[in-house]
N, C-alpha and C positions, 0 to 999 in steps of 0.2 A: 239686117232683116226687117227693121222698121220701115224700110223703103219698099219692101216686097209687096206687090200688088195682090189683093185678094178680094173676093166677092162675098156678099152675104145674101142668102136666099130666105125670103119670108113669104108666107101666104096669109091672106086675110079673107074672111067671108062675112056674110050679113049678120051672123050671130055674135060677132066679136064686139066688145065694148070699145067705143071710140076713144075714151080717155086712157084705157089700158093700152090700146094699140099705139096711141101717140107716145106714151111713156116708153113702150118697148122700142119703138123706132129711135127715139132720142137716146136711149141707152146704147144703141148700136152706133149711131152717128157721132156721139160725143165721147168717143173712146180716147185713151192716151195714144193709141195707134188706130185711127179710123179706117174703114174700108174705102177703096176708091170706087166701089160699085155696090149698090144695094138693089137687088132685083126683087120687086114686089109683085106677086101674083094676086089679083083680085078675083076670087072664085065666085062669080055670079053677082047679081044685084046686091047693093048694100044700102042701108038707110042713109038719110041725108047727113047726119052728124058724122058718120064714118066716111062718107064720100067727100066731105069737106076737108077732112084730114088728108085723105089720099090725094086730092087735087092740089093741096098745098105742097105736099111732098113731091109730086110729079114735076114741080117747077124747079126743083133742085138738080144741079148738074150730075150729082153722083147717084141719083135715084132713077131707075127705069121701072115703069109700071106696065104690066101685062094684064089685060082685063078679059075675063071670060064672060060672055053675055048670059050664060046660064051656069048654075052650080054644077061642077063636074066631080066634086069630091076631093078630099084632101090628098089622096094618092096622086091623082092626075095633076093637081095644082103643084104639088111638090116636084114631080118629074119635070113639068114645064119650066118651073123656076130654075132648077139646076141646069137644065139644057140651055137656058138663055144666059147663064153666067159665063162671062168672057175670060175669066182667070182660072188658072190651074188649081189654086187654093180656094176652097169654098167653105164658108161657115153657115150653119143652120141656126135659125132663130125663130121662135114662136111669137105670135102676135099679142100675147098678153103677159109675157115674162120680162124680166129685167136683167140685162147683162151687167156683170161687174165692170167697173170703169177700165180696168186693165186686162180684161179677158183676152183680147186679141194679141196684145203684146206677149202675154204668157204663152199662148199657143204658137205664135210665130217662132219663138225661141226654140221650140221642140223641132220644128221642121228644119231649122238651121243646124242644130247641134246633134240631133239624134237620128236623123234619116227616117223618121216615122211617116206613115201614110194617113193616119187619123189620130187626132188628139181631142179628148174630151175632158170633162172635169166633174166635180161634185155640184149638187144643187142644194139650195136652201128652200124648203117649201114654206110658203106663208099664206095666211088668210087675212084679207082686208089690207092692212098696212104692211109695207115691206118689213118693218121691224118686228112684226108679229110672226116670228118663225115657229112653226109647229113641228118640223122634222127636217132632217138632213138625209139626202141619199148620197152616200159615199161609195165610190167605186174604186177598184184596185188600180194601181198606177203603172206597173211595168208590163211589158209585152207578155212575159211568161205568166204573171199573175192574172192578167186579163183573159188569156187563153185557157187558163184553168177555170176561172170564174164563169166563163161563157157556157161551160158545160151544165151549170145549174141555174144561172140567172143572166139577164141581159146586162152586159158589162159597160154600157155607155148610157149616159143621160142624153137623149137625142138632141135636145135643144141647146146642148153645149158643144157639139162636135164641130171640128174643122177638118177637112180631108182633102186629099189630092183627087181631083176630078177624074184623072186617068184610072185610078184604082176603083173608084166608084163605078165608072163605066165598064171596066173590065169584069166586075162582078155582076153586071147586068142592071145596075141602078135599083131604084125602089120598085119592087114588085108587090102587087096587092096581096096582103095576108092580114086578115082582120085583127086590128090592134097590135100587130107584131111585125109590120113592114120593116121597122128599124132593126129589130133583133134578127130577122131573116137576112137583111142586108149585111149586118156585121158578120154573121156566120159565113156568108158567101165570100165576103172580102177576106176573111181568115183562110178559107179554103183556096183562095187565089193568091195566098202568100203575103197579104198585107201585114205591116208592122204596126202595132197598136201602142197607145200611151194615154194615160190620164194625168192631169196635173197634180191631183191631190189637194186642190184648192177649190173653193166655191166660185164657179164661173157665172152661174145664173141663179137668180132668185125666181122661183116658179110659183105662180098662183095655183092654189089647190082649194078643194072643198068637197062636200059630200058627193057631188056628181062624179068627181074623179074616182072615188072609191067604188061607186056604183058601176062605172065603166070597167073597172078591174075585176068584175065578178059576173056570175051568170053562166048558163050553159053554153051560150054561143062563144063567150070568151074562153071558157075552159076547153071547148072542142078545138078552137083555134090553137091554143097553147099545146094541147095534146098532139095535134097534127105536126106542130113544129118540133116537138120532141121526137116524133117518129122520123122526121127528116134528119134530125141530128143523129139518131141511131143508124139510119140508112147510110149516111155519109161517113160514119165512123167517128164522129165527134164524141159520142158517148156509147157506152155498152148497155146491155140489157138491165143490169142492176141499177145504174144511174137513171136510166129511162123510167124504170118502175118507181123509184123513189121520187123523181121529179113530178111524175104524173100524180102520184098519191098526195103529195104536198099541195099541188095545185087544185086538186079536187076538194080537199078540205077547205082551203082558203077561198077559192073562187065560187064554189057551189054550196058548201055547207054553212059557211059563216054568214051572218047578217051583215049589212053594210057597216054599221057602227063598229062591230067587232073587227071586221076586215080592215077598216080604217085604222084602228089601234094597232093591228098587226103590221100594217105597212109603215106606220109612223115609228114603231119600236124596232122593227127588224128589217 
């Protein structure tokens, strides 16, 4: 399976930090089992420092760069990158996170031995230096556990996943849903019969900060999550009792709690 070809899809835009982006790419390319293709979507104009990193990467044989002249948004950039990937197995990576050195080796083993359609893993959230871990987001490992967990919370850390492109396309790919495009995708993949797995290990170290917790709150975010819960109830994923409990919890955390307290809740729970 270490000879299995796979692609990695990344997106970068003008607001990304050039140093963080460079480190993220190197963590992908310097794997124990590296990808044979990295598809990088540049979503609009970027500053000189970031452009210098992208230009250097574009000279590498395994890197393909797609440039948008104007910023089109993360959803469209993500869709374009995945559409351009030439392999059936595709991994997602964010522009400011760090993949564990054996991330892809671990994931490829699942596709060989367990016949799964998507494999993710845990993340370690850090601030500043990679060693300054402030929280872990651990997700359930088996297909049955994941499909039970999805009824209450998103069961994958998006920046860790690798999936079969055919199942992604069968579910309709990424469709815009404010801050929940990934959760919406996993639900549709499940409804289309996808088999899930998580490794139970940390696959990615993810940069976090106060801005992240701010994005996880507010009325717009709550309304988006409530609408997704309605979709889950409509499609039979959850019943009315679970819907009511899920919406109530989200209202408390996303609307009533201040950012600092919300951050504590995310870190601890």
